[in-house]
N, C-alpha and C positions, 0 to 999 in steps of 0.2 A: 896872775890869772884873776879874773873877776869873781867875786863871791856869788854863789848861787842865790837867787831870790827866794823869799819865804814861800811863795806860791809853788815854785818848782820843787822845793824841798818837801812841802806838804804833799804835793802830787806824787813825788817819788815814794814818799813814806806810805801813802795809801795804796799804791801799786804793789809795794812789798807785802802789805797786809792781804791784799786781794789774792796775791800769788801764793800766800801761805809761808812766806819767808820769815815773817815775824808774827808774834801773837798779838792778840787784841790789847793785852796789858802793855806790851812793848810799844805798840802803836800809840797808845794814849800817853805813855811816858815821854816818848820822843816828840810827840806833837806838843805837849805842854812845854818842853824844853825849847822847842823852836819858837813858840809864841812868846815865851819869857825873854828869849834873846832879842826877839823883834821889838819888845817894849823897852829895851835898854837897861835891864837889870845889871848893876855894877858887880864886878868880880874883883877881889883884893889881889895886890901885887906881891905881897910877902906873907910869911908865916907868922908875923908878930901882930897881926890884926886881932881884934876882939873875938871872943868866942863865936859871935854870930857870923863875923867875917870868915873865921876859920871854918866854920860849918859850910859857909857858902863856897869856900875854896875846895873843901872835900867834895861837895856836891858837883863843883865844876870839874874836879878831877874825875869824879865818877861819871860825869856826863861825857867827858872826853873819851873815857874807856868805852862807854856805851856807844859813842859815835863811831869808834873804831869797830866795835862789834857790829854796828848797823851797817858800816861799809862792807865788812866781810859778808854779812847776811845779804846785803844788796847784791854783792858779786855772786854769791851762791844762788840767790833767787834768779839772777839774770841767767846763770848757767842752766838752772832748772827750767826756766822759761824757754831757753833756747832748745834744751833737750826735749821739753814738752812739745814745742812746735815741731821738732823733728819727728817725735813719736806720733803726733797728730797727722803729720804728712804721710808717715809710713802706714798708719792705720787707714787713712783715707785711700791710699794706693791699694792696700789689701782689699778694702771694701769695694773699690772700683773693679778690681780683678774678679772678685767674687760675683759681682753683678754681671760682668761680662760672661763669666762661666755659666751663670744661670740662663742668660739670654741665649748663649750658644746651645745649651742643652735643650731649651724650649724649642728653638728653631729645628734642632735635629729631631726632636719628637714629632714636630709638625710634619717634617719631611717623611718620617716613617709612617705617619698616620695617613697623609694624603700624598702619595708619591706621584711625581709628574713624569716619571719614566714610562715609556710605552710598554704595552703588554708584551711579555716575552713570547717568542715563537714557540709553537707546540713542540714537544719533545719528539725526536725521530720515532720512538716506539709508538707514541700516540698516533702519529701520522700513518705509520704502518698498520696499526689496528684499524684505523678508519678506512684505509684502502682495502683491507681484508674484508671488513664488514660490507663495503660497497660491492666488492667482487662477489661475495657470497650472496648478497641480495640479487645481483644481476643473474647469477647462476640459478637461483631459485625461480626467478621469473622466467628464465629460458626453459627450465624443466617443466614449469607449470604450463607454458604455452605448448610445448611439445606433447605433454600428457593430454591436454585438451584436444589437440589435433588428432592424436591417435584414438581417443575415445569417440570423437565424432565419426571418424572413418569406420571404426568397428560397428557403431550403431547403424550407420548407413548400410553397411554390408549385411547385417542381420535383417534389417528391414527389407532389403532387396530379396534375400532368400525367403523371407516370410511372405512377401507379396507374390512372388513367382510360384509359390507352393500351390498345389492343387487345393481347391476350395474344401473338398471333403477332408483331405489330410489336415489342412489348417484348422478346420472346425474340430477335428478329432484331437489335435494337439493344443488347442487354445487353453483349456484348463491347466494343462501342464506348463504352458508357457507363462501364464499369469503367476503361478506359484514360483517358477524360476525367477521371474523379474523381481518379485517381492523378496525372495531369499538373497538375491544378488545385492540389493541395496542394504539389507541387514548385515550381510557378511562383510561388506566393504567399509562400513562405518568404522572410523577409528579416530582416537585422540592420542595416538602414540607419540606424536611429535610435538615440539614446543610452539610452533607457529601455525596459524590457520592455513598458510600457503602450503607448507609441507604436508599437513593432513589432507589437504585437497588433492595434492599430487598423488599421495598414496591411495586415496579413494579412486581417483580416475584410473590409475594404473591397474588397481585391483579389478575394477569394473570392466576395463578393456580386455584383460586376460580372461575373465569369466565369459564375456560376450564372444570372444573368438573361439573359446572351447565349445560354447553353445552352438555356434554356427556349424562346426564340424558335426556335432550331434544331430542337428536338424537335417543336415545334408544326408547323413547316414539313415536317419529315421524316415525321412520322407520317401525314400525308395522302398524300404521295407514295409512301412505302413501303407504306402500307396498300393502296393500289390495286395496286401491283406484287405484293405478297405474296399478296393475295387472288386476283388473277387466276391466279397460278401455282398457288395452292392449289386453286382451283376446277378447273383443268385436271387436277390430280392426282386429286382425289376423283371426278371424272367417269370417269377411266380406271379407278379402283378399283371404282366402282359397275358400270361396263360389264363389267369382268372378273368380278366376283362374279355377275352375271346370266348371263353366258356359262357360267360353271362350273356354275351351278344348272341351266341347260337341258341341259348335257352330262350331268349326273347324271340328269336326268329322262328323257333318251333311252335311258339304259342300263337303265331299269326295264322288266321284261317287260310286254308289251301287256295281258294280263289284269289285271295290277296297276295299270297306268296307267289302264285304263278305270275301275277302281274309285276311283282317286285323282284322276281328271281334274277332276271337279267341285270337289274340295277345293283342287287346285292353282290353278284359275281363281279361286276365291274368295280364295285367299291373295294372288294377284297384284293383284286389285282392292283388297284390304284394305291391302296394303303401299303401293300408290300413294296411296291416300287418307290413310293415316297420315303418310307423309312429306310429302305436299303440304299437309296441314293443321297441320303442326307450327308452333309459335310462331315468327313471323318474327323475323329479327334486325334490327339497326339499319340495315343496308344490304342491298340486293338481292343483292349478290355473296355476302355471308355467308349470306343465306337460301338461295341456290342451293347453297352449299357444305354447309350443314346437311342439305339435302334429299338430296344424293347420299351423304352419310355415312350417313344413315338407310337408304337403299336398300341400301347395301353391308352394313350390319349385319343387316338382315332377310334378305337373300339368303344370307348366310353361315349364318344360323341355319336357314333352310329347306333349304339344301343338306346340312347335317349331318343333318337329319331324313330326307331322301330316301335317304341313304346306307344306311339299314337295309333298303330295298326292293330293292336291287340284287342280282342273282344272282351 
């Protein structure tokens, strides 16, 4: 086998130093030995040499021992280097796996933060609640529409009763009716319910009920009040007609006799004409109103004739 070159030996020796297989002192010692051998330093062949040569032989022997030690160290260093490489590979693999784990965790976190999955369908209970709310709202609107219609019908009915009522009775009941209307609105105002629609339904129903009750009251009152009012009015117009006729006759008596004789026929004709006109006037719906109208007619004609006769007085 060929002997290794000095360069190779020095290189190997340096690698052992770098790997920590030998110390710095051992490196320098082996390096000096290699350089000395390379320059041809003689070594004695036997033990009978001079002391210097004996010393050289001992050094040579020591060097040989050191070379054996260096070989063993080189072998150990090679094993350590091999194991070191394996360890480095293992650590690198572990580091790679750790990086992969971190990347996977990061990706998983991103998926949780910004999910790409579509929104889940509403829960059945939520759908049922929505349907119930919709149905409830529709029912409220239907009730509100019905309440409005009933209220309009009730108002139309009471307006008809009020319009068809006798004028005197209506005038008599007007203050009472205004008070009733004000109290009705005040009584029906409410905030009992949670929504404006429900409060409006309650208001309309309250107003409708009160209006229908008032219609029955007016129908009962108008008959009773009509009789009372008309009887009182009849007595009043009778007195007015009687007074008007008395005033007319008083004026007639103050006219001079010659003029009265000339006007006598005319006055008698007026009396017959006035009675006929007032008796044949269009009758009213009731007898009492017919009588009232007749006396009003007499009063009117008597006042007009009295004004005419005033010009004949002295």
